[in-house]
Structures are given as structure tokens and as C-alpha cells.
Steps between C-alpha positions, in 0.01 A plus 500: 500500500595866537250773594302678229670783316255788503440689175765309300623732225847362428475325161770248598303399812178473300667297221636257761157474664322445167760231423349291780211420263583257218370587156496364151665687217329613181619646174271754336591535132375613159619597156563870449546576129608137451756501782439315828482717811447362845543531870491283811238536772501298820189674630254285305162409650188327368215744564168385353335209318218711349635690322830312489751747648853490636715783631863602482669798662734713290748756629404851397858554380481208255611592149349176365144530629412800277600290195295202618194700611435625145491147353157346444593158639769395745649159564545411865721198570525351849861384514583146604770349719838524332417822314693723737744603222204587278362710784828683550530568127147641474555710814822651365529871447754496214527322167257263331291337773403219262856380426510127586126499579282261299172667418226516245241755407133422474268621229377751758842670528569362845844349560521172694805344665571135416517271803265712710226311683223745406436732207225760520388718211387824666397859445507788744168515685590783743792679663490620860751711693690307766766717662816483289340227286201469269266208562407362160190284462526274197205325337575147381397413143677166463728266690722197481594325825750229593415442870752214530795739458627641829495882526795731537477628859660821623545533877748691714660662191589168342346219297378195692342161434176362636540196724354174378 
């Protein structure tokens, strides 16, 4: 292992370092005037059981978050193994992110991705500054889980599978 880099400020070095930690991938989506809007967040963390809270981190430059933040309810889908193309579509910067993505909207206005292993119906509980990101705490109002489906794992800037 190489020696510590003091005061790492190079974003490329930090991105590579953060890539050493595997994460799941979530889609945060809702209807905005009847049209689905959504984004991908790999910085998803369960936070609290009482109240039921999870967090995601959103880039401050996101053009999608302002649209989602004003919705009453949000759908959070934890993507499953094999949904890497869905992830790439929802993370795209141009065109319709929902082209070739199977989804449905709930009565609450949240949008949920078919094939995901977890759906959470959420609302914004709090937003906290976090450098060039905003840490968003989401309160869970409903869920549907399929724990037998393997998750989509992102590690080292690529999608991976869990070992059996």
C-alpha cells in the first residue's frame, strides 16, 4: 500500500479512493406534472429505524433534484443485479431518461422502477450541506421489498456481482 496522500484535493484521486468502497445504486423518482423525473444516487444509507429514515447525497449542480425536492412524495428504488442499463439510462444527462425503463407511479406520485429489489415511498425530512453535495434525509412512508433479488453493486467505477 502506498503512503497517505495528505490533504487530497484532486477530484480524480478522491473519486478513485471512494471507488474502493462498494455501494448499491438507487433511483429517486417522482411525477412532475404527470411526467416522470428521476436520478441515480449511489450514496444511499439507512439512517434510523425510529423515525424510519434513509439518506442520499445529491450533487449541488443537479438539475433534477430541484424538480424532485418540490414533490410531496418520492419513489426510491434500490436497483437489482442486471439493471445496469436502467441505471445508465436514469443517470443520463440528455434525452428521456425513462426510455426503455419499466416503471410505474404510485398513488402518492412516487415513481418506482420494475425489477428493483426495494421500493420506498419517501418524503424529504431534512437537507444538510455536505461540501459539493446536499445530504438528503428521507422519511419512509411505505415499502415493498424483495430480499431474494441480488442488488446492483457499483465498485471501482463499474458494476459487479456479489459472490455466492
